[in-house]
C-alpha positions in Angstrom: 0.0 0.0 0.0 2.8 2.4 1.0 4.7 1.6 -2.3 1.5 2.3 -4.3 1.0 5.6 -2.6 4.7 6.5 -3.3 4.3 5.7 -7.0 1.0 7.6 -7.1 2.7 10.7 -5.6 5.6 10.4 -8.0 3.3 10.2 -11.0 1.5 13.4 -9.9 4.8 15.1 -9.4 6.1 14.0 -12.8 2.9 15.1 -14.5 3.1 18.6 -13.0 4.7 21.3 -15.2 8.4 21.6 -14.7 10.7 24.2 -16.2 13.4 22.3 -18.2 17.0 23.2 -19.0 18.2 19.9 -20.4 15.8 17.6 -22.2 16.8 14.0 -23.2 14.3 12.0 -25.2 14.6 8.4 -26.3 18.4 8.5 -26.3 19.8 5.4 -27.9 23.5 4.4 -28.5 24.7 1.4 -30.4 28.3 0.2 -30.8 28.1 -2.3 -33.6 25.8 -5.0 -32.3 25.9 -3.8 -28.7 22.9 -1.7 -27.5 24.6 0.3 -24.8 21.8 2.8 -24.2 18.2 1.9 -24.9 15.6 4.7 -25.2 16.6 6.8 -22.1 14.5 9.9 -21.4 14.7 12.5 -18.6 14.9 16.2 -18.0 16.9 18.5 -15.7 15.5 21.7 -14.4 17.4 25.0 -14.4 18.7 24.7 -10.9 18.1 21.0 -10.2 20.6 18.5 -8.8 19.9 15.3 -10.8 21.8 12.0 -10.5 22.2 9.0 -12.7 23.0 5.7 -10.9 23.2 2.1 -11.7 25.5 -1.0 -11.5 28.7 -1.0 -13.6 27.9 -1.4 -17.3 24.5 0.2 -16.9 25.2 2.8 -19.5 25.6 5.8 -17.3 28.9 7.1 -18.8 27.6 6.5 -22.3 24.6 8.7 -21.6 27.1 11.4 -20.3 29.2 11.1 -23.4 26.2 11.4 -25.7 25.0 14.5 -23.9 28.5 16.1 -23.6 29.4 15.7 -27.3 31.9 12.9 -27.1 29.6 10.4 -28.8 27.0 11.0 -31.5 23.8 9.2 -30.4 22.4 6.6 -32.7 18.9 8.0 -32.1 17.1 10.3 -29.8 17.1 14.0 -28.9 19.3 16.1 -26.6 18.2 19.7 -26.1 19.9 22.3 -24.0 17.8 25.4 -23.3 15.7 24.6 -26.3 18.7 24.1 -28.6 19.3 20.7 -30.3 22.8 19.7 -29.3 22.7 15.9 -30.1 25.8 15.1 -32.2 27.5 18.4 -31.7 31.2 18.2 -30.8 32.0 18.9 -27.1 33.4 22.4 -27.7 30.2 23.5 -29.4 28.1 21.8 -26.6 30.1 23.9 -24.1 29.0 27.1 -25.9 25.5 26.3 -24.9 26.5 26.3 -21.3 27.1 22.6 -20.6 30.4 21.6 -19.2 31.7 18.4 -17.5 34.4 16.8 -15.4 35.7 13.3 -15.9 36.0 10.2 -13.6 39.8 10.4 -14.1 40.8 14.0 -13.5 41.9 15.7 -16.7 44.0 18.7 -15.9 47.0 20.3 -17.7 49.3 18.7 -15.1 52.5 20.4 -16.2 50.9 23.9 -15.9 50.4 25.6 -12.6 47.0 25.6 -10.8 46.6 29.3 -11.8 47.5 28.6 -15.4 44.9 25.9 -15.7 42.2 28.5 -14.8 43.6 31.0 -17.3 43.6 28.5 -20.1 40.0 27.6 -19.3 39.0 31.2 -20.1 40.7 31.4 -23.5 37.4 31.7 -25.4 36.3 34.6 -23.1 39.6 36.6 -23.4 40.0 39.0 -26.4 42.4 37.1 -28.6 42.8 39.5 -31.5 46.5 39.0 -32.6 47.1 42.7 -33.2 45.6 43.8 -29.9 47.7 41.3 -28.2 50.9 42.2 -30.1 50.6 45.9 -29.3 49.1 45.3 -25.8 46.2 47.6 -26.4 44.1 48.6 -23.4 41.2 46.3 -24.2 43.5 43.3 -24.4 45.2 44.2 -21.1 41.9 44.7 -19.4 40.7 41.3 -20.6 43.9 39.6 -19.3 43.6 41.3 -15.9 39.9 40.3 -15.6 40.8 36.7 -16.4 43.5 36.7 -13.8 41.1 38.2 -11.2 38.5 35.6 -12.0 41.0 32.8 -11.6 42.2 34.0 -8.2 38.6 34.4 -7.1 37.8 30.8 -7.9 41.0 29.6 -6.2 39.8 31.4 -3.1 36.3 30.0 -3.4 37.7 26.4 -3.7 40.2 26.9 -0.9 43.3 26.2 -3.0 44.7 29.7 -3.6 47.9 28.8 -1.6 48.7 26.3 -4.4 48.3 28.8 -7.2 51.9 28.4 -8.4 52.2 24.7 -7.9 52.0 22.3 -10.9 48.5 20.9 -11.0 49.9 17.4 -11.2 51.5 17.8 -7.8 48.3 18.6 -6.0 46.6 16.2 -3.6 43.9 14.3 -5.4 41.1 16.0 -3.6 42.5 19.4 -4.5 42.8 18.3 -8.2 39.1 17.5 -8.1 38.3 21.0 -6.8 40.5 22.6 -9.5 38.8 20.6 -12.2 35.4 21.8 -10.9 36.7 25.4 -10.7 37.9 25.1 -14.3 34.4 24.2 -15.4 32.7 26.9 -13.2 35.0 29.7 -14.4 33.3 29.4 -17.9 30.0 30.4 -16.3 28.0 27.2 -17.2 24.3 26.7 -16.9 24.7 22.9 -16.4 27.6 21.3 -14.7 28.1 17.5 -15.4 30.1 15.6 -12.8 31.4 12.2 -13.6 31.9 10.2 -10.4 33.2 13.3 -8.5 33.6 11.3 -5.2 35.9 8.7 -6.7 39.2 8.6 -4.8 38.1 11.0 -2.1 38.3 10.2 1.6 35.1 10.3 3.8 35.7 13.9 4.9 36.3 15.1 1.4 33.1 13.4 0.3 31.2 15.4 2.9 32.9 18.6 1.7 32.1 17.7 -1.9 28.4 17.3 -1.1 28.4 20.8 0.6 30.3 22.2 -2.4 27.8 20.9 -5.0 24.9 22.5 -3.0 26.8 25.8 -2.7 27.5 25.9 -6.4 23.9 25.4 -7.2 22.6 27.9 -4.6 25.2 30.6 -5.2 25.5 30.4 -9.0 22.0 29.0 -10.0 23.7 26.2 -12.0 22.0 22.9 -12.6 24.1 19.8 -11.7 23.9 16.4 -13.4 26.1 13.7 -11.8 27.0 10.1 -12.1 28.0 8.6 -8.8 28.5 5.2 -7.1 28.6 6.7 -3.6 25.0 6.3 -2.5 25.3 8.5 0.6 26.4 11.4 -1.6 23.7 10.7 -4.2 20.9 10.4 -1.6 22.2 13.4 0.3 22.5 15.9 -2.5 20.2 14.9 -5.3 16.6 16.1 -5.8 15.8 13.4 -8.4 17.5 10.3 -9.5 17.5 8.1 -12.6 18.3 4.5 -12.0 19.7 2.5 -15.0 20.4 -1.1 -15.6 21.6 -2.8 -18.8 21.3 0.5 -20.7 17.7 1.0 -19.8 15.9 3.3 -17.4 14.6 1.4 -14.3 13.0 4.2 -12.3 13.1 7.9 -11.9 12.1 9.9 -8.8 13.1 11.5 -5.6 15.6 9.8 -3.3 12.8 8.7 -1.0 11.0 7.0 -3.9 14.1 5.5 -5.5 15.6 3.9 -2.4 12.3 2.0 -1.6 11.5 0.9 -5.1 11.7 -2.9 -5.4 13.2 -2.7 -8.9 16.1 -0.6 -7.5 16.6 -3.0 -4.6 16.7 -5.9 -7.0 19.2 -4.2 -9.3 21.6 -3.4 -6.5 21.1 -6.2 -4.1 19.6 -9.0 -6.1 16.9 -11.2 -4.8 16.6 -14.8 -3.6 
């Protein structure tokens, strides 16, 4: 009876009008004869924290790669703020305000922490060759603003003291924070986090959960994450999509998801 009421409440919530930033419809991805993602649909609101979970091989990362422009979907739609981005390369997807981190941190490890944030702003800094060559005022102002933004984000992330250290020499938790800062400095509308808690200790995971909420609250950015750490997912997400074998199993609030028998079966099995 309780389970029926939960599903009924979720159906009512899903049927209510919801403002949408990211819309994914019938997303399908084949690799030869392998159907990796099978008709996945969901949406993410403008300031929503939305998670995708599932066992290894469920297709979570493939969904991320299709949305982020690393794969061209076999079928389906991906729309960002009303714009069709399915099949666009990642740099063009980023122009629509969608950026991502990776499960394995991808920094310019030979550059300093500060330089990583300056490089991330290259599309926002005036790059006209003549203005740069003659150091015209507009070029110098743009460079100074980029530097100030970089220092501000280092302060925000609590890693300013490492500004001149090579990024590859940072502790792993600080590398994670730098990678997120590198995304946020581009002023995204949707931040995609691929297993951000991987490799972090328990205290760092608590701090990460607080950071995700603060980014959403302070900068009105939506967050879409893949994560295996269920305490983080349940603690920070507003809605969750559960996948198994490339297919959606259930979508709903953490309260609905953690009591759904299909989710329990997918994670724990049944006798």
